PDBQT receptor file of N, H, CA, C and O in Angstrom, charges set to zero:
ATOM      1  N   UNK A   1     -33.139  -4.585  89.246  1.00  0.00    +0.000 N 
ATOM      2  CA  UNK A   1     -32.273  -3.602  89.223  1.00  0.00    +0.000 C 
ATOM      3  C   UNK A   1     -32.814  -2.171  89.127  1.00  0.00    +0.000 C 
ATOM      4  O   UNK A   1     -33.813  -2.160  88.408  1.00  0.00    +0.000 OA
ATOM      5  N   UNK A   2     -32.525  -1.068  89.561  1.00  0.00    +0.000 N 
ATOM      6  H   UNK A   2     -31.713  -1.077  90.145  1.00  0.00    +0.000 HD
ATOM      7  CA  UNK A   2     -32.808   0.292  89.513  1.00  0.00    +0.000 C 
ATOM      8  C   UNK A   2     -31.479   1.401  89.118  1.00  0.00    +0.000 C 
ATOM      9  O   UNK A   2     -30.367   1.337  89.640  1.00  0.00    +0.000 OA
ATOM     10  N   UNK A   3     -31.806   2.181  88.310  1.00  0.00    +0.000 N 
ATOM     11  H   UNK A   3     -32.710   2.233  87.886  1.00  0.00    +0.000 HD
ATOM     12  CA  UNK A   3     -30.624   3.048  87.974  1.00  0.00    +0.000 C 
ATOM     13  C   UNK A   3     -31.021   4.292  87.057  1.00  0.00    +0.000 C 
ATOM     14  O   UNK A   3     -32.230   4.308  86.828  1.00  0.00    +0.000 OA
ATOM     15  N   UNK A   4     -30.350   5.275  86.512  1.00  0.00    +0.000 N 
ATOM     16  H   UNK A   4     -29.368   5.263  86.698  1.00  0.00    +0.000 HD
ATOM     17  CA  UNK A   4     -31.001   6.448  85.843  1.00  0.00    +0.000 C 
ATOM     18  C   UNK A   4     -30.483   6.396  84.602  1.00  0.00    +0.000 C 
ATOM     19  O   UNK A   4     -29.395   5.862  84.385  1.00  0.00    +0.000 OA
ATOM     20  N   UNK A   5     -31.109   6.866  83.807  1.00  0.00    +0.000 N 
ATOM     21  H   UNK A   5     -31.993   7.299  83.983  1.00  0.00    +0.000 HD
ATOM     22  CA  UNK A   5     -31.093   6.967  82.130  1.00  0.00    +0.000 C 
ATOM     23  C   UNK A   5     -29.889   8.181  82.078  1.00  0.00    +0.000 C 
ATOM     24  O   UNK A   5     -30.016   9.376  82.343  1.00  0.00    +0.000 OA
ATOM     25  N   UNK A   6     -28.802   7.509  81.684  1.00  0.00    +0.000 N 
ATOM     26  H   UNK A   6     -28.699   6.538  81.469  1.00  0.00    +0.000 HD
ATOM     27  CA  UNK A   6     -27.421   8.599  81.469  1.00  0.00    +0.000 C 
ATOM     28  C   UNK A   6     -27.511   9.186  80.376  1.00  0.00    +0.000 C 
ATOM     29  O   UNK A   6     -27.465  10.410  80.494  1.00  0.00    +0.000 OA
ATOM     30  N   UNK A   7     -27.668   8.650  78.920  1.00  0.00    +0.000 N 
ATOM     31  H   UNK A   7     -27.705   7.655  78.825  1.00  0.00    +0.000 HD
ATOM     32  CA  UNK A   7     -27.736   9.314  77.789  1.00  0.00    +0.000 C 
ATOM     33  C   UNK A   7     -28.656   8.641  76.759  1.00  0.00    +0.000 C 
ATOM     34  O   UNK A   7     -28.903   7.448  76.932  1.00  0.00    +0.000 OA
ATOM     35  N   UNK A   8     -29.234   9.334  75.617  1.00  0.00    +0.000 N 
ATOM     36  H   UNK A   8     -29.033  10.303  75.477  1.00  0.00    +0.000 HD
ATOM     37  CA  UNK A   8     -29.875   8.961  74.875  1.00  0.00    +0.000 C 
ATOM     38  C   UNK A   8     -29.454   9.048  73.681  1.00  0.00    +0.000 C 
ATOM     39  O   UNK A   8     -28.995  10.184  73.573  1.00  0.00    +0.000 OA
ATOM     40  N   UNK A   9     -29.316   8.338  72.438  1.00  0.00    +0.000 N 
ATOM     41  H   UNK A   9     -29.690   7.415  72.525  1.00  0.00    +0.000 HD
ATOM     42  CA  UNK A   9     -28.918   8.466  71.168  1.00  0.00    +0.000 C 
ATOM     43  C   UNK A   9     -30.228   8.306  70.149  1.00  0.00    +0.000 C 
ATOM     44  O   UNK A   9     -30.481   7.357  69.407  1.00  0.00    +0.000 OA
ATOM     45  N   UNK A  10     -30.913   9.430  70.334  1.00  0.00    +0.000 N 
ATOM     46  H   UNK A  10     -30.708  10.201  70.937  1.00  0.00    +0.000 HD
ATOM     47  CA  UNK A  10     -32.318   9.201  69.688  1.00  0.00    +0.000 C 
ATOM     48  C   UNK A  10     -32.005   8.921  68.276  1.00  0.00    +0.000 C 
ATOM     49  O   UNK A  10     -32.566   7.897  67.888  1.00  0.00    +0.000 OA
ATOM     50  N   UNK A  11     -31.333   9.472  67.445  1.00  0.00    +0.000 N 
ATOM     51  H   UNK A  11     -30.877  10.304  67.760  1.00  0.00    +0.000 HD
ATOM     52  CA  UNK A  11     -31.266   9.102  65.898  1.00  0.00    +0.000 C 
ATOM     53  C   UNK A  11     -30.998   7.716  65.856  1.00  0.00    +0.000 C 
ATOM     54  O   UNK A  11     -31.426   7.032  64.926  1.00  0.00    +0.000 OA
ATOM     55  N   UNK A  12     -30.320   7.234  66.788  1.00  0.00    +0.000 N 
ATOM     56  H   UNK A  12     -29.972   7.790  67.543  1.00  0.00    +0.000 HD
ATOM     57  CA  UNK A  12     -30.058   5.525  66.518  1.00  0.00    +0.000 C 
ATOM     58  C   UNK A  12     -30.936   4.496  67.417  1.00  0.00    +0.000 C 
ATOM     59  O   UNK A  12     -30.810   3.272  67.381  1.00  0.00    +0.000 OA
ATOM     60  N   UNK A  13     -31.955   5.302  68.324  1.00  0.00    +0.000 N 
ATOM     61  H   UNK A  13     -32.057   6.297  68.353  1.00  0.00    +0.000 HD
ATOM     62  CA  UNK A  13     -32.961   4.466  69.142  1.00  0.00    +0.000 C 
ATOM     63  C   UNK A  13     -32.131   3.755  70.129  1.00  0.00    +0.000 C 
ATOM     64  O   UNK A  13     -32.368   2.547  70.145  1.00  0.00    +0.000 OA
ATOM     65  N   UNK A  14     -31.437   4.058  70.766  1.00  0.00    +0.000 N 
ATOM     66  H   UNK A  14     -31.245   5.039  70.754  1.00  0.00    +0.000 HD
ATOM     67  CA  UNK A  14     -30.896   3.474  71.986  1.00  0.00    +0.000 C 
ATOM     68  C   UNK A  14     -30.176   4.484  73.056  1.00  0.00    +0.000 C 
ATOM     69  O   UNK A  14     -30.224   5.695  72.839  1.00  0.00    +0.000 OA
ATOM     70  N   UNK A  15     -29.637   4.071  73.989  1.00  0.00    +0.000 N 
ATOM     71  H   UNK A  15     -29.598   3.088  74.165  1.00  0.00    +0.000 HD
ATOM     72  CA  UNK A  15     -29.232   4.861  75.422  1.00  0.00    +0.000 C 
ATOM     73  C   UNK A  15     -28.607   3.960  76.420  1.00  0.00    +0.000 C 
ATOM     74  O   UNK A  15     -28.579   2.731  76.352  1.00  0.00    +0.000 OA
ATOM     75  N   UNK A  16     -28.101   4.718  77.371  1.00  0.00    +0.000 N 
ATOM     76  H   UNK A  16     -28.124   5.716  77.427  1.00  0.00    +0.000 HD
ATOM     77  CA  UNK A  16     -27.376   3.869  78.276  1.00  0.00    +0.000 C 
ATOM     78  C   UNK A  16     -28.066   4.370  79.687  1.00  0.00    +0.000 C 
ATOM     79  O   UNK A  16     -28.603   5.464  79.864  1.00  0.00    +0.000 OA
ATOM     80  N   UNK A  17     -27.908   3.208  80.736  1.00  0.00    +0.000 N 
ATOM     81  H   UNK A  17     -27.472   2.320  80.592  1.00  0.00    +0.000 HD
ATOM     82  CA  UNK A  17     -28.239   3.491  81.996  1.00  0.00    +0.000 C 
ATOM     83  C   UNK A  17     -27.380   3.225  82.822  1.00  0.00    +0.000 C 
ATOM     84  O   UNK A  17     -26.669   2.235  82.652  1.00  0.00    +0.000 OA
ATOM     85  N   UNK A  18     -27.212   4.140  84.055  1.00  0.00    +0.000 N 
ATOM     86  H   UNK A  18     -27.790   4.945  84.193  1.00  0.00    +0.000 HD
ATOM     87  CA  UNK A  18     -26.335   3.893  85.024  1.00  0.00    +0.000 C 
ATOM     88  C   UNK A  18     -26.955   3.289  86.263  1.00  0.00    +0.000 C 
ATOM     89  O   UNK A  18     -27.810   3.869  86.932  1.00  0.00    +0.000 OA
ATOM     90  N   UNK A  19     -26.490   2.133  86.516  1.00  0.00    +0.000 N 
ATOM     91  H   UNK A  19     -25.795   1.662  85.973  1.00  0.00    +0.000 HD
ATOM     92  CA  UNK A  19     -27.141   1.480  87.686  1.00  0.00    +0.000 C 
ATOM     93  C   UNK A  19     -26.701   1.784  88.735  1.00  0.00    +0.000 C 
ATOM     94  O   UNK A  19     -25.707   2.508  88.791  1.00  0.00    +0.000 OA
ATOM     95  N   UNK A  20     -27.426   1.236  90.050  1.00  0.00    +0.000 N 
ATOM     96  H   UNK A  20     -28.233   0.648  90.005  1.00  0.00    +0.000 HD
ATOM     97  CA  UNK A  20     -27.080   1.607  91.302  1.00  0.00    +0.000 C 
ATOM     98  C   UNK A  20     -25.888   0.992  91.776  1.00  0.00    +0.000 C 
ATOM     99  O   UNK A  20     -25.243   1.452  92.719  1.00  0.00    +0.000 OA
ATOM    100  N   UNK A  21     -25.610   0.070  91.212  1.00  0.00    +0.000 N 
ATOM    101  H   UNK A  21     -26.134  -0.303  90.446  1.00  0.00    +0.000 HD
ATOM    102  CA  UNK A  21     -24.170  -0.829  91.552  1.00  0.00    +0.000 C 
ATOM    103  C   UNK A  21     -22.913  -0.120  90.830  1.00  0.00    +0.000 C 
ATOM    104  O   UNK A  21     -21.746  -0.383  91.116  1.00  0.00    +0.000 OA
ATOM    105  N   UNK A  22     -23.300   0.785  89.884  1.00  0.00    +0.000 N 
ATOM    106  H   UNK A  22     -24.249   0.999  89.651  1.00  0.00    +0.000 HD
ATOM    107  CA  UNK A  22     -21.983   1.743  89.287  1.00  0.00    +0.000 C 
ATOM    108  C   UNK A  22     -21.951   1.231  88.001  1.00  0.00    +0.000 C 
ATOM    109  O   UNK A  22     -21.320   1.963  87.240  1.00  0.00    +0.000 OA
ATOM    110  N   UNK A  23     -22.463   0.111  87.425  1.00  0.00    +0.000 N 
ATOM    111  H   UNK A  23     -22.976  -0.484  88.043  1.00  0.00    +0.000 HD
ATOM    112  CA  UNK A  23     -22.328  -0.442  85.889  1.00  0.00    +0.000 C 
ATOM    113  C   UNK A  23     -23.208   0.355  85.202  1.00  0.00    +0.000 C 
ATOM    114  O   UNK A  23     -24.260   0.849  85.610  1.00  0.00    +0.000 OA
ATOM    115  N   UNK A  24     -22.582   0.455  83.903  1.00  0.00    +0.000 N 
ATOM    116  H   UNK A  24     -21.728   0.054  83.572  1.00  0.00    +0.000 HD
ATOM    117  CA  UNK A  24     -23.378   1.160  82.823  1.00  0.00    +0.000 C 
ATOM    118  C   UNK A  24     -24.073   0.077  81.814  1.00  0.00    +0.000 C 
ATOM    119  O   UNK A  24     -23.297  -0.801  81.437  1.00  0.00    +0.000 OA
ATOM    120  N   UNK A  25     -25.353  -0.001  81.336  1.00  0.00    +0.000 N 
ATOM    121  H   UNK A  25     -25.984   0.712  81.643  1.00  0.00    +0.000 HD
ATOM    122  CA  UNK A  25     -26.151  -0.716  80.731  1.00  0.00    +0.000 C 
ATOM    123  C   UNK A  25     -26.472   0.092  79.543  1.00  0.00    +0.000 C 
ATOM    124  O   UNK A  25     -26.777   1.285  79.547  1.00  0.00    +0.000 OA
ATOM    125  N   UNK A  26     -26.362  -0.748  78.449  1.00  0.00    +0.000 N 
ATOM    126  H   UNK A  26     -26.115  -1.717  78.446  1.00  0.00    +0.000 HD
ATOM    127  CA  UNK A  26     -26.942  -0.327  77.067  1.00  0.00    +0.000 C 
ATOM    128  C   UNK A  26     -28.658  -1.007  76.825  1.00  0.00    +0.000 C 
ATOM    129  O   UNK A  26     -29.042  -2.174  76.897  1.00  0.00    +0.000 OA
ATOM    130  N   UNK A  27     -29.422   0.263  76.522  1.00  0.00    +0.000 N 
ATOM    131  H   UNK A  27     -29.110   1.211  76.463  1.00  0.00    +0.000 HD
ATOM    132  CA  UNK A  27     -30.797  -0.313  76.263  1.00  0.00    +0.000 C 
ATOM    133  C   UNK A  27     -31.102   0.051  74.813  1.00  0.00    +0.000 C 
ATOM    134  O   UNK A  27     -30.547   1.035  74.323  1.00  0.00    +0.000 OA
ATOM    135  N   UNK A  28     -31.939  -0.675  74.109  1.00  0.00    +0.000 N 
ATOM    136  H   UNK A  28     -32.390  -1.474  74.507  1.00  0.00    +0.000 HD
ATOM    137  CA  UNK A  28     -32.618  -0.120  73.066  1.00  0.00    +0.000 C 
ATOM    138  C   UNK A  28     -33.809   0.131  73.219  1.00  0.00    +0.000 C 
ATOM    139  O   UNK A  28     -34.460  -0.240  74.196  1.00  0.00    +0.000 OA
ATOM    140  N   UNK A  29     -34.332   0.919  72.098  1.00  0.00    +0.000 N 
ATOM    141  H   UNK A  29     -33.804   1.221  71.304  1.00  0.00    +0.000 HD
ATOM    142  CA  UNK A  29     -35.840   1.277  72.331  1.00  0.00    +0.000 C 
ATOM    143  C   UNK A  29     -36.839   0.326  72.359  1.00  0.00    +0.000 C 
ATOM    144  O   UNK A  29     -37.888   0.649  72.917  1.00  0.00    +0.000 OA
ATOM    145  N   UNK A  30     -36.730  -0.921  71.816  1.00  0.00    +0.000 N 
ATOM    146  H   UNK A  30     -35.878  -1.184  71.363  1.00  0.00    +0.000 HD
ATOM    147  CA  UNK A  30     -37.239  -2.045  71.812  1.00  0.00    +0.000 C 
ATOM    148  C   UNK A  30     -37.518  -2.713  73.370  1.00  0.00    +0.000 C 
ATOM    149  O   UNK A  30     -38.467  -3.425  73.700  1.00  0.00    +0.000 OA
ATOM    150  N   UNK A  31     -36.561  -2.323  74.075  1.00  0.00    +0.000 N 
ATOM    151  H   UNK A  31     -35.790  -1.745  73.807  1.00  0.00    +0.000 HD
ATOM    152  CA  UNK A  31     -36.396  -2.960  75.397  1.00  0.00    +0.000 C 
ATOM    153  C   UNK A  31     -37.355  -2.053  76.601  1.00  0.00    +0.000 C 
ATOM    154  O   UNK A  31     -37.374  -2.245  77.817  1.00  0.00    +0.000 OA
ATOM    155  N   UNK A  32     -38.060  -1.098  75.861  1.00  0.00    +0.000 N 
ATOM    156  H   UNK A  32     -38.045  -0.941  74.873  1.00  0.00    +0.000 HD
ATOM    157  CA  UNK A  32     -38.963  -0.387  76.996  1.00  0.00    +0.000 C 
ATOM    158  C   UNK A  32     -40.401  -0.812  77.236  1.00  0.00    +0.000 C 
ATOM    159  O   UNK A  32     -41.238  -1.016  76.356  1.00  0.00    +0.000 OA
ATOM    160  N   UNK A  33     -40.553  -0.906  78.384  1.00  0.00    +0.000 N 
ATOM    161  H   UNK A  33     -39.873  -0.741  79.099  1.00  0.00    +0.000 HD
ATOM    162  CA  UNK A  33     -41.870  -1.545  78.701  1.00  0.00    +0.000 C 
ATOM    163  C   UNK A  33     -42.885  -0.473  78.145  1.00  0.00    +0.000 C 
ATOM    164  O   UNK A  33     -42.492   0.496  77.497  1.00  0.00    +0.000 OA
ATOM    165  N   UNK A  34     -44.033  -0.670  78.395  1.00  0.00    +0.000 N 
ATOM    166  H   UNK A  34     -44.353  -1.458  78.922  1.00  0.00    +0.000 HD
ATOM    167  CA  UNK A  34     -45.291   0.550  77.481  1.00  0.00    +0.000 C 
ATOM    168  C   UNK A  34     -45.437   1.772  78.627  1.00  0.00    +0.000 C 
ATOM    169  O   UNK A  34     -46.170   2.716  78.330  1.00  0.00    +0.000 OA
ATOM    170  N   UNK A  35     -44.706   1.778  80.026  1.00  0.00    +0.000 N 
ATOM    171  H   UNK A  35     -44.111   1.012  80.268  1.00  0.00    +0.000 HD
ATOM    172  CA  UNK A  35     -44.763   2.540  81.014  1.00  0.00    +0.000 C 
ATOM    173  C   UNK A  35     -43.717   3.724  80.211  1.00  0.00    +0.000 C 
ATOM    174  O   UNK A  35     -43.909   4.888  80.564  1.00  0.00    +0.000 OA
ATOM    175  N   UNK A  36     -42.949   3.552  79.465  1.00  0.00    +0.000 N 
ATOM    176  H   UNK A  36     -42.794   2.607  79.179  1.00  0.00    +0.000 HD
ATOM    177  CA  UNK A  36     -42.115   4.890  79.036  1.00  0.00    +0.000 C 
ATOM    178  C   UNK A  36     -42.230   4.898  77.201  1.00  0.00    +0.000 C 
ATOM    179  O   UNK A  36     -42.372   3.900  76.494  1.00  0.00    +0.000 OA
ATOM    180  N   UNK A  37     -42.138   6.071  76.829  1.00  0.00    +0.000 N 
ATOM    181  H   UNK A  37     -42.022   6.881  77.404  1.00  0.00    +0.000 HD
ATOM    182  CA  UNK A  37     -42.032   6.258  75.375  1.00  0.00    +0.000 C 
ATOM    183  C   UNK A  37     -40.636   6.648  75.253  1.00  0.00    +0.000 C 
ATOM    184  O   UNK A  37     -40.115   7.396  76.079  1.00  0.00    +0.000 OA
ATOM    185  N   UNK A  38     -39.964   6.135  74.180  1.00  0.00    +0.000 N 
ATOM    186  H   UNK A  38     -40.388   5.527  73.508  1.00  0.00    +0.000 HD
ATOM    187  CA  UNK A  38     -38.484   6.427  73.825  1.00  0.00    +0.000 C 
ATOM    188  C   UNK A  38     -38.172   7.884  73.440  1.00  0.00    +0.000 C 
ATOM    189  O   UNK A  38     -37.013   8.294  73.500  1.00  0.00    +0.000 OA
ATOM    190  N   UNK A  39     -39.093   8.598  73.082  1.00  0.00    +0.000 N 
ATOM    191  H   UNK A  39     -40.035   8.265  73.033  1.00  0.00    +0.000 HD
ATOM    192  CA  UNK A  39     -39.117   9.895  72.331  1.00  0.00    +0.000 C 
ATOM    193  C   UNK A  39     -39.403  11.006  73.301  1.00  0.00    +0.000 C 
ATOM    194  O   UNK A  39     -39.343  12.208  73.039  1.00  0.00    +0.000 OA
ATOM    195  N   UNK A  40     -39.760  10.395  74.593  1.00  0.00    +0.000 N 
ATOM    196  H   UNK A  40     -39.809   9.419  74.806  1.00  0.00    +0.000 HD
ATOM    197  CA  UNK A  40     -40.067  11.364  75.636  1.00  0.00    +0.000 C 
ATOM    198  C   UNK A  40     -38.767  11.173  76.724  1.00  0.00    +0.000 C 
ATOM    199  O   UNK A  40     -38.779  11.791  77.788  1.00  0.00    +0.000 OA
ATOM    200  N   UNK A  41     -37.819  10.403  76.417  1.00  0.00    +0.000 N 
ATOM    201  H   UNK A  41     -37.809   9.901  75.552  1.00  0.00    +0.000 HD
ATOM    202  CA  UNK A  41     -36.780  10.402  77.553  1.00  0.00    +0.000 C 
ATOM    203  C   UNK A  41     -35.637  11.270  77.053  1.00  0.00    +0.000 C 
ATOM    204  O   UNK A  41     -35.275  11.226  75.878  1.00  0.00    +0.000 OA
ATOM    205  N   UNK A  42     -35.068  12.068  77.970  1.00  0.00    +0.000 N 
ATOM    206  H   UNK A  42     -35.362  12.104  78.925  1.00  0.00    +0.000 HD
ATOM    207  CA  UNK A  42     -34.358  12.952  77.777  1.00  0.00    +0.000 C 
ATOM    208  C   UNK A  42     -33.068  12.697  78.771  1.00  0.00    +0.000 C 
ATOM    209  O   UNK A  42     -31.973  13.222  78.570  1.00  0.00    +0.000 OA
ATOM    210  N   UNK A  43     -33.298  12.000  79.640  1.00  0.00    +0.000 N 
ATOM    211  H   UNK A  43     -34.188  11.574  79.803  1.00  0.00    +0.000 HD
ATOM    212  CA  UNK A  43     -31.991  11.711  80.367  1.00  0.00    +0.000 C 
ATOM    213  C   UNK A  43     -32.209  11.954  81.838  1.00  0.00    +0.000 C 
ATOM    214  O   UNK A  43     -33.034  12.825  82.113  1.00  0.00    +0.000 OA
ATOM    215  N   UNK A  44     -31.582  11.302  82.870  1.00  0.00    +0.000 N 
ATOM    216  H   UNK A  44     -30.912  10.594  82.647  1.00  0.00    +0.000 HD
ATOM    217  CA  UNK A  44     -31.882  11.749  84.267  1.00  0.00    +0.000 C 
ATOM    218  C   UNK A  44     -33.297  11.056  84.862  1.00  0.00    +0.000 C 
ATOM    219  O   UNK A  44     -33.815  11.445  85.909  1.00  0.00    +0.000 OA
ATOM    220  N   UNK A  45     -33.785  10.080  84.119  1.00  0.00    +0.000 N 
ATOM    221  H   UNK A  45     -33.364   9.764  83.268  1.00  0.00    +0.000 HD
ATOM    222  CA  UNK A  45     -35.348   9.251  84.633  1.00  0.00    +0.000 C 
ATOM    223  C   UNK A  45     -34.722   8.378  85.227  1.00  0.00    +0.000 C 
ATOM    224  O   UNK A  45     -33.677   7.867  84.822  1.00  0.00    +0.000 OA
ATOM    225  N   UNK A  46     -35.440   8.054  86.499  1.00  0.00    +0.000 N 
ATOM    226  H   UNK A  46     -36.288   8.468  86.828  1.00  0.00    +0.000 HD
ATOM    227  CA  UNK A  46     -35.281   6.870  87.265  1.00  0.00    +0.000 C 
ATOM    228  C   UNK A  46     -36.298   5.483  86.798  1.00  0.00    +0.000 C 
ATOM    229  O   UNK A  46     -37.512   5.301  86.707  1.00  0.00    +0.000 OA
ATOM    230  N   UNK A  47     -35.167   4.719  86.588  1.00  0.00    +0.000 N 
ATOM    231  H   UNK A  47     -34.181   4.867  86.662  1.00  0.00    +0.000 HD
ATOM    232  CA  UNK A  47     -35.920   3.453  86.002  1.00  0.00    +0.000 C 
ATOM    233  C   UNK A  47     -35.501   2.167  86.762  1.00  0.00    +0.000 C 
ATOM    234  O   UNK A  47     -34.576   2.082  87.569  1.00  0.00    +0.000 OA
ATOM    235  N   UNK A  48     -36.487   1.014  86.296  1.00  0.00    +0.000 N 
ATOM    236  H   UNK A  48     -37.238   1.083  85.640  1.00  0.00    +0.000 HD
ATOM    237  CA  UNK A  48     -35.979  -0.269  86.837  1.00  0.00    +0.000 C 
ATOM    238  C   UNK A  48     -35.851  -1.068  85.533  1.00  0.00    +0.000 C 
ATOM    239  O   UNK A  48     -36.214  -0.612  84.449  1.00  0.00    +0.000 OA
ATOM    240  N   UNK A  49     -35.448  -1.982  85.657  1.00  0.00    +0.000 N 
ATOM    241  H   UNK A  49     -35.153  -2.353  86.537  1.00  0.00    +0.000 HD
ATOM    242  CA  UNK A  49     -34.907  -2.787  84.521  1.00  0.00    +0.000 C 
ATOM    243  C   UNK A  49     -34.486  -4.229  84.909  1.00  0.00    +0.000 C 
ATOM    244  O   UNK A  49     -34.255  -4.457  86.096  1.00  0.00    +0.000 OA
ATOM    245  N   UNK A  50     -34.369  -5.238  83.966  1.00  0.00    +0.000 N 
ATOM    246  H   UNK A  50     -34.557  -5.053  83.002  1.00  0.00    +0.000 HD
ATOM    247  CA  UNK A  50     -33.823  -6.492  83.992  1.00  0.00    +0.000 C 
ATOM    248  C   UNK A  50     -32.542  -6.584  82.950  1.00  0.00    +0.000 C 
ATOM    249  O   UNK A  50     -32.469  -5.990  81.874  1.00  0.00    +0.000 OA
ATOM    250  N   UNK A  51     -31.733  -7.302  83.413  1.00  0.00    +0.000 N 
ATOM    251  H   UNK A  51     -31.792  -7.785  84.287  1.00  0.00    +0.000 HD
ATOM    252  CA  UNK A  51     -30.522  -7.551  82.702  1.00  0.00    +0.000 C 
ATOM    253  C   UNK A  51     -30.552  -8.704  81.985  1.00  0.00    +0.000 C 
ATOM    254  O   UNK A  51     -31.046  -9.683  82.544  1.00  0.00    +0.000 OA
ATOM    255  N   UNK A  52     -30.027  -8.847  80.576  1.00  0.00    +0.000 N 
ATOM    256  H   UNK A  52     -29.626  -8.052  80.122  1.00  0.00    +0.000 HD
ATOM    257  CA  UNK A  52     -29.990  -9.859  79.677  1.00  0.00    +0.000 C 
ATOM    258  C   UNK A  52     -28.622  -9.819  78.907  1.00  0.00    +0.000 C 
ATOM    259  O   UNK A  52     -28.042  -8.814  78.495  1.00  0.00    +0.000 OA
ATOM    260  N   UNK A  53     -28.173 -11.341  78.784  1.00  0.00    +0.000 N 
ATOM    261  H   UNK A  53     -28.645 -12.157  79.118  1.00  0.00    +0.000 HD
ATOM    262  CA  UNK A  53     -27.030 -11.340  78.121  1.00  0.00    +0.000 C 
ATOM    263  C   UNK A  53     -26.894 -10.996  76.416  1.00  0.00    +0.000 C 
ATOM    264  O   UNK A  53     -28.000 -11.238  75.933  1.00  0.00    +0.000 OA
ATOM    265  N   UNK A  54     -26.269 -10.684  75.709  1.00  0.00    +0.000 N 
ATOM    266  H   UNK A  54     -25.370 -10.487  76.101  1.00  0.00    +0.000 HD
ATOM    267  CA  UNK A  54     -26.240 -10.239  74.404  1.00  0.00    +0.000 C 
ATOM    268  C   UNK A  54     -25.030 -10.472  73.556  1.00  0.00    +0.000 C 
ATOM    269  O   UNK A  54     -23.991 -10.563  74.210  1.00  0.00    +0.000 OA
ATOM    270  N   UNK A  55     -24.930 -10.572  72.478  1.00  0.00    +0.000 N 
ATOM    271  H   UNK A  55     -25.774 -10.499  71.947  1.00  0.00    +0.000 HD
ATOM    272  CA  UNK A  55     -23.533 -10.856  71.792  1.00  0.00    +0.000 C 
ATOM    273  C   UNK A  55     -22.237  -9.701  72.218  1.00  0.00    +0.000 C 
ATOM    274  O   UNK A  55     -21.030  -9.911  72.096  1.00  0.00    +0.000 OA
ATOM    275  N   UNK A  56     -22.921  -8.409  72.760  1.00  0.00    +0.000 N 
ATOM    276  H   UNK A  56     -23.902  -8.238  72.859  1.00  0.00    +0.000 HD
ATOM    277  CA  UNK A  56     -21.915  -7.448  72.989  1.00  0.00    +0.000 C 
ATOM    278  C   UNK A  56     -22.093  -7.150  74.336  1.00  0.00    +0.000 C 
ATOM    279  O   UNK A  56     -21.893  -5.985  74.679  1.00  0.00    +0.000 OA
ATOM    280  N   UNK A  57     -22.397  -7.894  75.089  1.00  0.00    +0.000 N 
ATOM    281  H   UNK A  57     -22.559  -8.841  74.811  1.00  0.00    +0.000 HD
ATOM    282  CA  UNK A  57     -22.411  -8.045  76.466  1.00  0.00    +0.000 C 
ATOM    283  C   UNK A  57     -23.837  -7.785  77.304  1.00  0.00    +0.000 C 
ATOM    284  O   UNK A  57     -24.859  -8.037  76.667  1.00  0.00    +0.000 OA
ATOM    285  N   UNK A  58     -23.996  -7.304  78.672  1.00  0.00    +0.000 N 
ATOM    286  H   UNK A  58     -23.166  -7.099  79.190  1.00  0.00    +0.000 HD
ATOM    287  CA  UNK A  58     -25.067  -7.147  79.202  1.00  0.00    +0.000 C 
ATOM    288  C   UNK A  58     -25.884  -6.031  78.833  1.00  0.00    +0.000 C 
ATOM    289  O   UNK A  58     -25.336  -4.929  78.792  1.00  0.00    +0.000 OA
ATOM    290  N   UNK A  59     -27.010  -6.119  78.579  1.00  0.00    +0.000 N 
ATOM    291  H   UNK A  59     -27.455  -7.014  78.613  1.00  0.00    +0.000 HD
ATOM    292  CA  UNK A  59     -28.016  -4.940  78.124  1.00  0.00    +0.000 C 
ATOM    293  C   UNK A  59     -29.201  -5.280  79.116  1.00  0.00    +0.000 C 
ATOM    294  O   UNK A  59     -29.551  -6.334  79.647  1.00  0.00    +0.000 OA
ATOM    295  N   UNK A  60     -29.718  -3.899  79.168  1.00  0.00    +0.000 N 
ATOM    296  H   UNK A  60     -29.434  -3.043  78.737  1.00  0.00    +0.000 HD
ATOM    297  CA  UNK A  60     -31.183  -3.579  79.875  1.00  0.00    +0.000 C 
ATOM    298  C   UNK A  60     -32.253  -4.096  79.181  1.00  0.00    +0.000 C 
ATOM    299  O   UNK A  60     -32.228  -3.928  77.962  1.00  0.00    +0.000 OA
ATOM    300  N   UNK A  61     -33.073  -4.612  79.601  1.00  0.00    +0.000 N 
ATOM    301  H   UNK A  61     -33.094  -4.748  80.592  1.00  0.00    +0.000 HD
ATOM    302  CA  UNK A  61     -34.626  -4.833  79.065  1.00  0.00    +0.000 C 
ATOM    303  C   UNK A  61     -35.820  -4.608  80.091  1.00  0.00    +0.000 C 
ATOM    304  O   UNK A  61     -35.684  -4.289  81.272  1.00  0.00    +0.000 OA
ATOM    305  N   UNK A  62     -36.960  -4.823  79.450  1.00  0.00    +0.000 N 
ATOM    306  H   UNK A  62     -37.070  -5.082  78.491  1.00  0.00    +0.000 HD
ATOM    307  CA  UNK A  62     -38.122  -4.311  80.501  1.00  0.00    +0.000 C 
ATOM    308  C   UNK A  62     -37.896  -3.161  81.222  1.00  0.00    +0.000 C 
ATOM    309  O   UNK A  62     -38.317  -3.013  82.369  1.00  0.00    +0.000 OA
ATOM    310  N   UNK A  63     -37.246  -2.324  80.610  1.00  0.00    +0.000 N 
ATOM    311  H   UNK A  63     -36.905  -2.444  79.678  1.00  0.00    +0.000 HD
ATOM    312  CA  UNK A  63     -36.882  -0.822  81.201  1.00  0.00    +0.000 C 
ATOM    313  C   UNK A  63     -38.344  -0.088  81.494  1.00  0.00    +0.000 C 
ATOM    314  O   UNK A  63     -39.165   0.141  80.605  1.00  0.00    +0.000 OA
ATOM    315  N   UNK A  64     -38.484   0.167  82.582  1.00  0.00    +0.000 N 
ATOM    316  H   UNK A  64     -37.817  -0.019  83.303  1.00  0.00    +0.000 HD
ATOM    317  CA  UNK A  64     -39.674   0.916  83.261  1.00  0.00    +0.000 C 
ATOM    318  C   UNK A  64     -39.502   2.115  84.099  1.00  0.00    +0.000 C 
ATOM    319  O   UNK A  64     -38.400   2.359  84.590  1.00  0.00    +0.000 OA
ATOM    320  N   UNK A  65     -40.541   2.895  84.298  1.00  0.00    +0.000 N 
ATOM    321  H   UNK A  65     -41.436   2.697  83.899  1.00  0.00    +0.000 HD
ATOM    322  CA  UNK A  65     -40.238   4.036  85.163  1.00  0.00    +0.000 C 
ATOM    323  C   UNK A  65     -40.351   3.262  86.669  1.00  0.00    +0.000 C 
ATOM    324  O   UNK A  65     -41.130   2.347  86.936  1.00  0.00    +0.000 OA
ATOM    325  N   UNK A  66     -39.462   3.818  87.483  1.00  0.00    +0.000 N 
ATOM    326  H   UNK A  66     -38.830   4.561  87.266  1.00  0.00    +0.000 HD
ATOM    327  CA  UNK A  66     -39.222   3.282  88.723  1.00  0.00    +0.000 C 
ATOM    328  C   UNK A  66     -40.023   4.177  89.607  1.00  0.00    +0.000 C 
ATOM    329  O   UNK A  66     -40.043   3.987  90.823  1.00  0.00    +0.000 OA
TER     330      UNK A  66
C-alpha cells in the first residue's frame, strides 16, 4: 500500500497516513522502517507500508520511503 504522511504528532510519537485508497491509517514511530527517521518527518512524504490489525483498528507498519 502507498500513501502520503498527512499529520505528525511529534510530542506523542505517532502520525497518520492517507493511503491511495482514501483511507487514513495511524502509525507509531516504532512502525517505521530504517529508511525513515521519525524526527525528520514533516508531512507530505510519500511512503509505502503494510497494514496490521490492532485493538484500535487497522494501523500502518513497516512504513518506508516510497
